[in-house]
LUMPAGU-349069 format. One record per residue: residue in one letter; x, y, z of N, C-alpha, C in turn. Coordinates in steps of 0.1 Angstrom, whole numbers, plus 2048, in hexadecimal, padded with zeros to 3 digits. Example, Ala and Ser with C-alpha at 12.3 -4.5 7.8 and 13.67 -1.06 7.14 Angstrom:
<recs>
REC   aa   n.xx   n.yy   n.zz   ca.xx   ca.yy   ca.zz   c.xx   c.yy   c.zz
REC    a    884    7C7    84E     87B     7D3     84E    884    7DF    84E
REC    s    880    7EA    847     889     7F5     847    881    800    84F
</recs>
This chain:
<recs>
REC   aa   n.xx   n.yy   n.zz   ca.xx   ca.yy   ca.zz   c.xx   c.yy   c.zz
REC    m    80A    7F3    800     800     802     801    80A    80B    800
REC    v    806    819    7F7     80B     821     7F7    810    827    804
REC    g    807    82D    810     809     831     81E    816    828    821
REC    a    816    818    825     822     813     829    82C    817    824
REC    a    82D    815    812     834     819     80A    842    823    80F
REC    i    837    830    80F     83B     83D     814    83E    83F    822
REC    g    83B    833    829     83E     834     838    84C    830    83B
REC    r    84F    823    830     85E     820     832    867    825    82C
REC    i    862    830    820     86D     837     81C    86F    843    825
REC    a    868    845    82B     866     852     835    86F    84B    841
REC    a    86B    83E    844     873     83C     852    881    83C    851
REC    s    885    835    845     893     832     843    89B    83F    841
REC    w    892    84B    83B     89C     857     835    89D    85F    846
REC    r    890    85F    851     893     866     85F    89F    862    864
REC    v    8A4    854    863     8AD     854     86C    8BC    856    866
REC    t    8BD    85B    859     8C9     85D     857    8C7    871    855
REC    q    8BE    879    855     8C3     884     852    8B4    88B    85C
REC    q    8B3    898    85D     8AB     89C     85F    8A1    8A4    855
REC    p    893    8A5    859     88D     8AB     84E    890    8BA    847
REC    k    892    8BC    83B     893     8C9     83C    88C    8D5    83B
REC    q    893    8DF    840     890     8ED     83E    885    8F4    833
REC    l    87D    8F9    833     87A     900     82A    883    907    824
REC    r    885    90B    816     88F     90E     810    88D    920    810
REC    q    894    927    815     892     935     816    89E    93B    80C
REC    q    896    943    801     8A3     949     7F4    8A0    954    7F1
REC    p    8A3    95B    7EE     8A4     96A     7EA    897    96C    7DF
REC    l    890    976    7E6     87F     97B     7E0    887    983    7D1
REC    l    880    97F    7C8     881     988     7BA    872    990    7B9
REC    p    875    99A    7B1     869     9A2     7B0    85C    99A    7A4
REC    t    856    99D    7A7     84C     993     79B    841    99F    796
REC    l    83A    99B    78B     834     9A2     787    81E    99B    784
REC    v    819    99D    778     810     995     778    80C    988    777
REC    v    802    982    782     803     974     781    7F6    971    77A
REC    q    7F2    963    772     7E9     960     772    7EC    94D    774
REC    i    7DE    94A    779     7DF     93D     77C    7D0    934    779
REC    w    7D6    92E    76E     7C6     926     76A    7C9    918    766
REC    k    7BD    913    775     7C1     903     76E    7B5    8FC    772
REC    t    7AF    8EE    76B     7A1     8E8     76F    7A4    8DF    763
REC    s    796    8D8    765     794     8CC     759    78F    8D0    74E
REC    t    791    8C8    743     789     8C4     739    790    8B7    734
REC    r    787    8B5    725     788     8A8     724    78B    8A8    712
REC    s    797    8B0    70D     797     8B0     701    7A9    8B0    6FD
REC    g    7AC    8B0    6F2     7BA     8B3     6ED    7C2    8BF    6F1
REC    k    7BD    8C5    6E7     7C1     8D6     6EA    7B7    8DF    6EA
REC    l    7B3    8EB    6F2     7AC     8F5     6F0    7B1    900    6EF
REC    d    7AC    90C    6E7     7AF     91A     6EA    7AB    920    6F2
REC    i    7AD    926    6FA     7A7     92C     700    7A8    93D    704
REC    r    7A1    946    6FD     7A2     954     702    7B0    95B    6FB
REC    s    7B2    96A    6FD     7BC     96D     6F8    7C8    970    702
REC    r    7D2    96C    6F7     7E0     96A     6FD    7E5    979    703
REC    n    7E0    983    702     7E1     990     709    7DA    992    715
REC    m    7D4    989    71B     7CD     98B     726    7D2    987    731
REC    s    7D9    98F    73E     7E5     98B     740    7E0    98A    74E
REC    t    7D9    988    757     7D5     987     764    7CD    979    768
REC    a    7CA    976    76F     7BE     968     778    7B6    972    778
REC    l    7B3    97F    77A     7A6     98A     77E    7A1    987    76D
REC    s    7A8    984    763     79E     983     759    793    978    756
REC    d    795    96F    762     78C     960     764    781    969    76C
REC    l    77E    974    76F     776     978     776    766    976    771
REC    k    75A    975    775     74C     975     76D    747    979    77D
REC    n    73E    983    77B     737     98B     789    73F    986    794
REC    g    74D    98D    795     755     991     7A1    758    983    7A6
REC    e    758    978    79A     759     96A     7A4    768    967    79B
REC    f    76E    95E    79E     77E     955     798    776    94A    790
REC    q    777    94A    785     772     93A     77D    781    938    774
REC    r    78A    92C    77C     792     926     774    791    922    765
REC    t    799    926    75B     799     924     751    7A0    917    74D
REC    p    798    908    746     7A0     900     745    7AC    8FC    73D
REC    s    7B3    8F4    73E     7C4     8EF     73A    7C2    8EE    72C
REC    s    7CB    8F3    722     7C7     8EF     716    7CE    8E2    70B
REC    y    7DE    8E0    713     7DF     8D0     70D    7DB    8C4    718
REC    r    7D6    8B8    715     7CF     8B1     718    7D4    8A3    712
REC    h    7DF    8A2    70C     7E2     896     706    7E8    889    717
REC    f    7EA    87E    70F     7F0     876     716    7FC    86D    715
REC    i    800    86C    71F     80B     85F     720    807    854    722
REC    s    808    849    71C     803     83E     71D    809    834    71C
REC    r    808    828    722     811     81A     71C    808    811    710
REC    k    7FE    815    70D     7F8     80B     706    800    80C    6F7
REC    p    7FB    802    6F1     803     7FF     6E4    7FE    80B    6DA
REC    g    809    816    6D2     804     81C     6C9    800    828    6CF
REC    a    804    82D    6DC     802     836     6E3    80C    846    6DB
REC    d    805    84E    6DA     80E     858     6D4    818    85D    6DD
REC    f    817    85E    6EC     820     863     6F3    821    854    6FE
REC    p    82A    84A    6FC     82E     840     706    837    844    70E
REC    p    837    83E    719     842     83F     726    850    83B    71F
REC    e    858    848    722     867     846     71F    86E    84E    726
REC    a    87C    847    72C     882     84E     735    88B    856    730
REC    g    88F    866    730     893     86F     72A    889    875    720
REC    r    87E    872    71D     878     878     715    870    885    717
REC    y    86C    882    725     85E     88C     726    868    898    731
REC    h    865    8A6    734     869     8B2     738    85C    8B9    741
REC    l    860    8BB    74F     856     8BF     755    859    8CF    758
REC    y    852    8D6    754     854     8E7     758    84C    8E8    761
REC    i    84E    8F4    773     847     8F6     778    84B    901    77B
REC    s    846    904    783     84B     90F     78F    844    90C    79A
REC    y    850    911    7A3     84A     90B     7B6    83F    911    7BD
REC    a    83C    91F    7B6     831     928     7BA    828    920    7B8
REC    c    823    919    7AB     817     917     7AB    813    909    7AB
REC    p    807    90A    7B5     807     8FD     7BE    7FF    8F1    7B4
REC    w    7F9    8F6    7A5     7F9     8EA     79F    806    8E0    797
REC    a    810    8E9    798     818     8E4     790    823    8DD    79C
REC    s    823    8E2    7AA     826     8DB     7B4    821    8D0    7B7
REC    r    813    8CA    7B3     80E     8BD     7B4    817    8B3    7AD
REC    c    819    8B7    7A0     822     8B0     797    82E    8AD    79A
REC    y    834    8B5    79F     845     8B4     7A6    842    8AB    7B5
REC    m    83A    8AB    7B6     836     8A2     7C4    838    893    7BF
REC    f    82E    892    7B5     82B     882     7B2    837    880    7AA
REC    l    842    886    7A3     84B     880     7A2    857    87B    7AC
REC    k    858    886    7B6     85E     881     7C3    85B    875    7C7
REC    l    84D    872    7C9     848     868     7D1    84A    859    7C8
REC    k    849    85D    7BC     84A     851     7B3    859    84B    7B0
REC    g    861    857    7B3     86E     852     7AE    871    853    79E
REC    l    871    860    799     86D     861     78B    879    86E    785
REC    e    882    871    78E     88C     87F     78C    893    87C    782
REC    h    896    86D    781     89E     868     779    89E    866    76E
REC    v    88E    863    769     885     867     75E    87F    86F    753
REC    i    879    878    75F     876     885     75A    87D    890    760
REC    s    882    899    756     888     8A1     75D    880    8AD    75F
REC    i    884    8B7    764     87F     8C0     769    886    8D2    76A
REC    t    87F    8D8    766     883     8E9     766    879    8EE    76E
REC    a    880    8FC    77A     872     901     77E    877    912    77C
REC    t    870    919    777     86E     928     775    86F    92C    77F
REC    k    874    93C    77C     875     947     783    869    947    78F
REC    s    869    94D    795     859     952     7A1    858    960    79D
REC    m    85A    966    794     856     972     790    84F    96E    77F
REC    w    846    978    781     845     97A     772    848    981    769
REC    d    849    982    75E     84D     98D     753    844    98F    74A
REC    k    847    99A    740     840     99E     736    848    995    72B
REC    t    840    98D    721     846     981     717    848    988    70B
REC    k    840    994    708     843     997     6FA    84A    9A6    6FB
REC    e    852    9AC    6F3     855     9B7     6F2    848    9BF    6EA
REC    d    840    9BD    6E3     834     9C0     6DD    82D    9CC    6E9
REC    p    82D    9D8    6E9     824     9DE     6F3    816    9DB    6F5
REC    n    80E    9DA    6ED     801     9D4     6EA    7FE    9C5    6EE
REC    d    808    9BD    6F3     809     9AF     6F4    810    9B2    705
REC    e    803    9B4    70D     803     9B4     71D    806    9A8    722
REC    h    80A    99A    71F     806     991     723    816    991    731
REC    h    817    98C    73C     81E     98B     741    81D    97C    74A
REC    g    829    974    748     82A     968     74D    836    960    751
REC    w    838    952    755     843     949     75B    84B    94A    751
REC    a    856    94F    756     866     957     750    871    94A    756
REC    f    87B    946    74F     884     940     74E    891    94B    753
REC    p    89C    946    75D     8A5     950     761    8AF    951    754
REC    a    8B7    959    755     8C1     959     748    8CD    94E    74C
REC    d    8CD    94C    758     8DB     941     761    8D5    93D    76A
REC    d    8DC    932    774     8D9     92B     77D    8D8    935    788
REC    k    8E3    940    787     8E5     947     793    8D7    954    795
REC    e    8CB    953    789     8C6     961     78C    8BE    962    798
REC    e    8B7    952    797     8AE     94F     7A6    8AC    940    7A7
REC    p    8B2    93F    7B9     8B6     930     7B8    8AB    929    7BA
REC    g    8AB    91D    7B2     8A1     915     7AD    89F    917    7A3
REC    a    89C    921    79F     896     924     78D    8A5    920    784
REC    k    8A3    919    776     8AC     918     770    8A4    91C    760
REC    p    8B3    91D    75A     8AF     921     74B    8A9    915    744
REC    d    8A1    914    739     89B     908     731    8A5    903    72C
REC    p    8A8    8F7    72E     8B2     8EF     728    8AE    8E8    71F
REC    l    8A3    8EA    719     89F     8E2     70A    89D    8EA    6FE
REC    n    89A    8F5    700     893     8FE     6F7    899    90A    6F7
REC    g    8A1    90A    6FE     8A3     91F     702    89B    927    703
REC    a    88E    924    705     881     92D     70D    882    933    712
REC    k    880    941    712     87F     94E     71B    877    94D    725
REC    f    866    948    720     860     949     72A    853    93A    725
REC    i    84F    931    72C     846     928     72B    83F    92B    721
REC    r    838    938    71C     832     93D     70E    838    936    702
REC    d    849    939    703     84B     934     6F9    84D    92A    6F5
REC    l    848    91C    700     84A     90F     6FC    837    90C    6F5
REC    y    830    912    6FC     822     914     6F6    822    918    6E8
REC    e    82B    921    6E4     82A     926     6D4    830    91B    6CB
REC    l    83E    916    6D5     844     90E     6CD    83E    905    6CB
REC    a    833    8FC    6D1     82A     8F4     6D0    824    8FA    6C7
REC    d    81E    901    6C7     811     906     6BC    812    915    6BC
REC    p    81A    916    6AD     819     926     6AC    80D    92F    6AE
REC    d    800    927    6AB     7F0     92E     6AC    7EC    92B    6B9
REC    y    7F5    927    6C2     7EB     924     6CC    7E9    935    6D4
REC    s    7DC    934    6DF     7D6     941     6E0    7D1    93E    6F1
REC    g    7D4    935    6FA     7D0     932     705    7DC    936    70E
REC    r    7D9    931    71C     7DF     936     727    7EC    92E    725
REC    y    7F8    937    728     804     931     729    808    92E    737
REC    t    803    920    73D     805     91D     74E    80E    912    74F
REC    v    813    910    75C     817     902     760    812    8FB    76A
REC    p    810    8EF    76A     81F     8E6     763    81B    8E5    751
REC    v    829    8E0    74D     825     8E0     73E    82D    8D2    73E
REC    l    82A    8C8    73A     831     8BC     739    835    8BD    727
REC    w    840    8BC    728     846     8BD     719    84F    8AE    712
REC    d    84A    8AE    706     84E     8A0     702    85A    8A6    6F7
REC    t    867    89F    6FF     878     8A9     6F5    876    89F    6E5
REC    k    86E    897    6E5     870     88F     6D7    867    898    6CA
REC    k    85C    89B    6D1     84F     8A0     6C5    84E    8AF    6C6
REC    k    85E    8B2    6D4     85A     8C1     6D5    84A    8C6    6D5
REC    t    845    8C3    6DD     838     8CA     6DF    833    8C4    6F0
REC    i    825    8CB    6F2     823     8CC     702    818    8BE    701
REC    v    819    8B6    70A     813     8A9     709    807    8B1    713
REC    n    806    8B3    71E     7FF     8BB     729    800    8C3    732
REC    n    7F5    8CF    731     7FB     8D7     740    7EF    8D2    749
REC    e    7EA    8CC    74D     7DF     8C9     754    7E4    8BF    761
REC    s    7EA    8C8    76B     7EF     8C1     777    7E9    8B5    77A
REC    s    7D7    8B2    77B     7D2     8A8     77C    7D7    89D    777
REC    e    7DA    89F    76A     7D6     895     75E    7E8    88F    760
REC    i    7EF    898    762     7FE     895     763    803    88E    76E
REC    t    7FE    890    77C     7FF     887     785    7FE    879    781
REC    r    7F3    87A    77F     7E9     86A     77A    7F4    862    773
REC    m    7FA    86B    767     802     863     761    80F    862    766
REC    f    815    869    770     81F     866     778    81E    858    780
REC    n    811    858    786     80C     84C     78D    80F    83F    787
REC    d    809    841    77E     804     831     776    80B    830    768
REC    e    814    837    760     818     833     755    82A    82F    757
REC    f    832    835    761     83C     837     75D    843    82A    769
REC    n    838    820    76E     841     818     777    84B    814    777
REC    e    84F    80C    76C     858     805     766    867    80C    766
REC    f    865    818    768     873     823     76A    872    825    777
REC    a    866    823    783     866     82B     78C    872    824    798
REC    k    873    82E    79E     87B     82A     7AF    871    826    7B2
REC    h    864    829    7B6     859     824     7C2    84E    821    7B8
REC    p    851    816    7B0     842     815     7A7    837    80A    7B2
REC    e    83B    808    7BF     82F     809     7C6    828    812    7D1
REC    v    82B    81E    7CA     824     826     7CF    818    82C    7C6
REC    n    80D    829    7CC     800     829     7C0    7F8    834    7C8
REC    l    7F9    83F    7C4     7F5     84B     7C8    7E3    84E    7C5
REC    f    7DF    843    7BD     7D2     841     7B8    7CC    830    7B5
REC    p    7CA    82D    7C4     7CA     81E     7C6    7BB    81B    7BE
REC    e    7B8    810    7BB     7A9     80F     7B5    7A2    80C    7C1
REC    h    7A8    806    7CB     79C     804     7D7    796    815    7E0
REC    l    79D    81D    7D7     798     82A     7DE    794    835    7D7
REC    k    796    832    7C5     792     838     7BC    785    842    7C0
REC    s    77C    83E    7C4     76F     842     7C1    76F    84D    7CF
REC    q    777    848    7D8     775     851     7E6    77D    85E    7E2
REC    i    78B    85A    7DC     794     866     7D6    78E    871    7D0
REC    e    786    86B    7C3     77E     873     7BC    775    87B    7C3
REC    e    76D    879    7CB     764     87D     7D4    76B    887    7DD
REC    l    776    886    7E2     77D     88E     7EA    782    898    7DF
REC    h    786    894    7D3     789     8A1     7CC    77F    8AE    7C9
REC    g    772    8A6    7C7     765     8AA     7C2    766    8B9    7CF
REC    w    765    8B9    7DB     762     8C4     7E3    774    8C8    7E6
REC    t    77E    8C3    7E7     787     8C7     7EB    791    8D6    7E1
REC    y    78B    8D0    7D4     790     8D8     7C8    78B    8E5    7CA
REC    n    77B    8E4    7C9     774     8F4     7C5    775    8FB    7D4
REC    s    776    8F7    7DD     772     8FC     7EE    782    901    7F1
REC    i    78A    8F8    7EE     79C     8FB     7F7    7A0    8FC    7EB
REC    n    7A6    8F5    7DF     7B0     8F6     7D7    7B0    904    7D0
REC    n    7A2    902    7CC     79D     910     7C1    799    91A    7C9
REC    g    791    915    7D8     78D     91E     7DF    795    92B    7E2
REC    v    7A0    927    7E5     7AA     934     7EE    7AD    940    7DD
REC    y    7AB    938    7D1     7AD     942     7C8    79D    94A    7C8
REC    r    792    940    7C7     782     949     7C8    787    954    7D0
REC    a    78B    953    7DD     78C     95B     7E7    78F    968    7E3
REC    g    79F    964    7DE     7A8     96B     7E2    7AA    978    7D1
REC    f    7A4    972    7C8     79F     97A     7BB    78F    97E    7B9
REC    a    788    97E    7C4     77B     980     7C1    77D    98F    7C0
REC    t    771    999    7BD     770     9A5     7BA    762    9A9    7BC
REC    a    75E    99E    7C2     74D     9A2     7C9    749    9A0    7DB
REC    q    745    9A5    7E2     749     9A1     7F0    73F    991    7EF
REC    a    734    992    7E7     72D     982     7E7    733    976    7E4
REC    a    73A    97A    7D8     743     96F     7D3    754    96A    7E0
REC    y    755    975    7E5     762     973     7F0    757    96A    7F9
REC    d    752    96E    801     745     96A     80A    747    95D    806
REC    k    73C    958    800     73C     94C     7F6    747    942    7F6
REC    a    754    94B    7F1     760     941     7F1    765    93B    7FD
REC    v    767    945    807     770     945     812    768    93C    820
REC    n    75A    93C    819     74D     936     826    750    928    822
REC    e    751    923    813     756     915     80E    762    911    811
REC    l    76A    919    810     779     913     818    77B    90E    825
REC    y    776    917    82B     773     914     837    76B    907    83D
REC    q    761    909    838     757     8FC     839    761    8ED    836
REC    a    768    8EE    82A     76F     8E3     823    77B    8E4    82D
REC    l    780    8ED    835     790     8EC     840    78A    8E3    846
REC    d    77E    8E8    84F     777     8E2     85E    775    8D7    858
REC    r    76F    8D3    849     76E     8C1     849    778    8BB    848
REC    c    785    8C2    843     791     8B7     844    798    8B8    852
REC    e    798    8C1    85C     79A     8C0     86D    78F    8B4    86F
REC    d    787    8B3    86C     77E     8A8     873    782    89E    86D
REC    i    785    89C    861     78A     88D     85B    796    88A    860
REC    l    7A2    892    863     7AD     892     862    7AE    88D    875
REC    s    7A5    891    87E     7A4     890     888    7A3    87D    88A
REC    k    7A0    876    87C     79B     866     881    7A4    861    87A
REC    q    7AC    867    86E     7B5     85E     86A    7C3    864    863
REC    r    7CC    85D    85D     7D7     865     85D    7D9    871    851
REC    y    7D0    869    848     7D0     872     838    7C0    873    831
REC    i    7BE    87A    82C     7B4     87F     827    7A9    875    822
REC    a    7B2    86B    81A     7A9     860     817    7A5    853    821
REC    g    7AC    854    82F     7B0     84A     833    7BB    84A    838
REC    n    7C2    83C    83C     7D2     83C     840    7DB    837    83B
REC    e    7D5    83A    82C     7E3     839     81F    7E2    845    815
REC    f    7EF    84F    814     7F3     858     80E    7F1    855    801
REC    t    7E4    85E    7FC     7DF     85F     7EB    7DD    86E    7E8
REC    e    7DE    86D    7DB     7DF     877     7CF    7D5    884    7D8
REC    p    7CD    883    7E0     7C7     88F     7E4    7CE    896    7F3
REC    d    7D6    88B    7F8     7DF     891     801    7E8    89D    7F7
REC    v    7ED    898    7EE     7F6     8A2     7E6    7EE    8AF    7E1
REC    r    7E3    8AC    7DE     7DA     8B7     7D4    7D6    8C3    7E2
REC    l    7D3    8BD    7EE     7D3     8C6     7FB    7DF    8CB    7FE
REC    f    7EA    8C1    7FF     7F4     8CC     805    7FA    8D4    7FF
REC    v    7F8    8D4    7F2     801     8E5     7EC    7FA    8EE    7ED
REC    t    7EC    8ED    7F1     7E2     8FC     7F5    7EB    8FE    804
REC    l    7E6    8F1    80B     7E7     8F3     81D    7F5    8F5    81E
REC    i    802    8F7    81C     80E     8FC     81A    810    90B    817
REC    r    807    90B    812     806     91B     80A    800    926    80E
REC    f    7F6    91D    81B     7EC     927     81D    7ED    932    82C
REC    d    7F6    92F    833     7F8     93A     840    802    941    83B
REC    e    80C    93C    82C     816     948     82C    812    952    822
REC    v    806    94B    81D     803     954     811    7F2    952    80F
REC    y    7EE    94B    811     7DA     94E     80D    7D8    956    819
REC    v    7DA    957    824     7D4     958     833    7D2    968    831
REC    v    7DF    96E    829     7E3     97E     827    7DC    981    81B
REC    h    7E1    97A    80F     7E2     982     802    7D5    97F    7FB
REC    f    7CD    974    800     7C3     970     7FB    7B5    96F    806
REC    k    7BC    978    810     7AD     97E     81F    7A8    96F    81B
REC    c    7AF    961    822     7AA     959     825    7AC    957    837
REC    n    7A6    961    83A     7AD     961     84C    7A1    95F    856
REC    k    79A    956    853     792     953     860    797    949    866
REC    k    7A6    942    861     7AB     93A     86D    7B5    937    862
REC    c    7C1    934    86B     7CE     92E     865    7D0    920    864
REC    i    7D5    918    85D     7D4     90C     85E    7DD    906    86F
REC    r    7E4    90E    86E     7E8     910     87E    7E0    90C    888
REC    e    7D4    911    885     7CD     90E     88F    7C0    901    88E
REC    y    7C4    8FB    883     7BB     8ED     882    7C8    8E5    884
REC    p    7CA    8DC    890     7D4     8D4     895    7D5    8CA    88D
REC    n    7CB    8C4    887     7CD     8B6     87E    7CF    8B9    876
REC    v    7CD    8C7    86F     7CE     8C7     85E    7DE    8CB    862
REC    f    7E1    8D4    86A     7F0     8DB     86C    7F8    8D1    86F
REC    n    7F8    8C6    877     802     8B8     879    803    8B4    86B
REC    y    7F3    8B1    867     7F2     8AC     858    7FC    8AF    84C
REC    v    7FD    8BB    849     808     8C3     842    818    8BF    846
REC    k    81A    8C2    851     826     8BE     857    829    8AE    853
REC    d    823    8AA    855     823     89A     854    826    897    843
REC    i    823    89E    83A     828     89C     82E    830    8A3    826
REC    y    82C    8B2    82E     83F     8B5     82A    84B    8AC    82E
REC    q    848    8A7    837     853     89C     83D    858    891    835
REC    i    84D    88D    82C     850     883     820    860    887    819
REC    p    866    87B    81B     871     87F     813    86A    885    805
REC    g    876    892    803     872     892     7F3    86C    89E    7F3
REC    i    861    8A0    7FD     857     8AA     7F8    85C    8BA    7FE
REC    a    864    8BA    806     86C     8C4     80C    86F    8CD    7FE
REC    d    877    8C5    7F4     879     8CB     7E6    872    8D2    7E2
REC    t    863    8CD    7E2     85D     8D0     7DC    859    8DF    7E2
REC    v    857    8E5    7EB     854     8F0     7F4    85F    8FB    7F5
REC    v    85D    907    7E7     86A     912     7EC    863    91E    7EF
REC    m    861    91E    7FA     858     92A     7FF    85A    937    7F8
REC    s    868    93B    7FA     86D     947     7F3    866    94C    7E5
REC    h    867    940    7DE     85E     940     7D1    851    943    7D2
REC    i    849    93A    7D9     83D     93C     7DE    838    947    7E4
REC    k    83D    950    7EA     839     95B     7F1    83F    967    7EB
REC    g    849    965    7E5     851     96E     7D7    844    972    7CE
REC    h    83D    967    7C7     836     966     7BB    827    96D    7BE
REC    y    824    965    7CB     80F     969     7CD    812    97A    7D0
REC    y    81D    97E    7DC     81B     98A     7E1    81E    996    7D5
REC    r    829    992    7CB     82D     999     7C1    827    99B    7B6
REC    s    81A    994    7B6     814     990     7A7    80C    998    7A8
REC    h    801    99B    7B2     7F3     99E     7AC    7EF    9AB    7B0
REC    p    7F3    9B9    7A4     7F3     9C3     7AD    7E7    9CA    7B2
REC    t    7DD    9BF    7AA     7CE     9C9     7B1    7CA    9C2    7C1
REC    i    7D4    9BA    7C5     7D3     9B2     7D5    7DB    9BB    7DA
REC    n    7E7    9BD    7D8     7F6     9BE     7DB    7FA    9CB    7D6
REC    k    7FA    9D7    7D3     800     9E0     7CC    80B    9E2    7CD
REC    f    813    9E5    7D8     821     9E6     7D7    827    9D8    7DC
REC    k    821    9CE    7D9     827     9C0     7DB    82F    9BD    7E7
REC    i    82C    9C2    7F5     832     9C0     7FF    831    9B3    804
REC    i    83C    9AC    805     83B     99A     809    839    99A    816
REC    a    82D    994    81C     82D     991     82A    838    98B    834
REC    a    83E    991    83D     848     98B     843    849    97E    849
REC    g    83C    97B    84C     83D     969     856    830    964    84F
REC    p    830    958    853     832     954     85F    83D    94C    862
REC    d    846    947    858     852     93F     858    850    932    85E
REC    i    842    92A    85C     845     91F     864    84E    914    860
REC    d    854    90A    86C     858     8FE     86C    851    8F0    869
REC    y    850    8EE    85A     849     8E4     85B    84E    8D2    85B
REC    s    85D    8D9    85D     865     8CA     862    865    8C9    877
REC    s    85A    8D3    879     859     8CD     889    851    8C4    88A
REC    p    851    8C1    895     84A     8B0     897    83A    8AF    895
REC    h    835    8A7    893     828     8A6     890    822    898    896
REC    d    814    897    895     80D     88D     8A2    808    881    899
REC    r    809    885    88B     805     87B     886    809    86B    881
REC    d    816    86C    88B     815     858     88C    80E    853    894
REC    r    802    859    899     7FA     854     8A4    7F1    84D    899
REC    f    7EE    84C    88F     7E8     846     886    7F2    83C    87C
REC    h    7EA    82F    87A     7F3     825     872    7F1    823    865
REC    s    7FF    827    85B     7F8     827     84C    7F8    818    849
REC    s    7ED    81B    843     7EB     80E     83A    7F8    80A    830
</recs>
């Protein structure tokens, strides 16, 4: 079972080293952010104008409504698949700031696929992506060299300066969102998929012959219906709920979002008072999806998105649950708080005009937790 497998990995790791502290790195100015992710079921969709430059473009009646991802191809072991699993063929582009991209990086870590699928992280800042004064788009940018921002790397494959360049390389007529994650095929020089929920499923299922931890299954057959039910309310109310609250431009829309958010957090607190993980005592996909939001909550969402009725630290079971996951081997590497805070606080001028980064709370997620009182499956 995956809970037991991760538990064994964690146990052997803890006897040789202490959990890593959150990596604090120099902050760089950021510009305007756009965050668009959800689900559709097609190959590729063209969505809206490329000159629309902020997530506030996705507002309707003061309520934030996330735009669908556009590339929806699949890596598959089926004979004749257009994108078969191969070691060294695929590359993952992420931002450490983006929770959707961080999901994918967590799956790479948990499955032991970093030697199979290479990865590049962008800078935390957004830059103007075209010199054309009539093109107002700002987006994810690659650094000029390894020293510009710790953790960020130049594009090693295509020499792209921006994530936008990759989309336009794959399709010169593309007019959708230029988002991360991007799963890139180095053979066909195209984007396979930019929907995090589908990329993580591919990492979970399609690369086991190459994985260091093929026994880790975060979407097990016996929990599939329960996992999908969990996604149904945690996505809208928590993962996307913080954005619905933060980007709301009408009081009613904010009130609705924030009330649903805290009802869902209360529900999590109750569930986690009885079991180690959200779907039981086995670590699964919804734990990954919850973690990427919860780890950002007190450091960013409480202040920046006005999600301030309660901090995660005020939920004893949820807070210890976050620390428990953070201390799984490799997960701390996916949490770069300087990128996270620098991006959010300096990216939304309509929310934080002067781009002031909140000083705290600088939580030590490597401190002891109490989740060992439950037995992992």
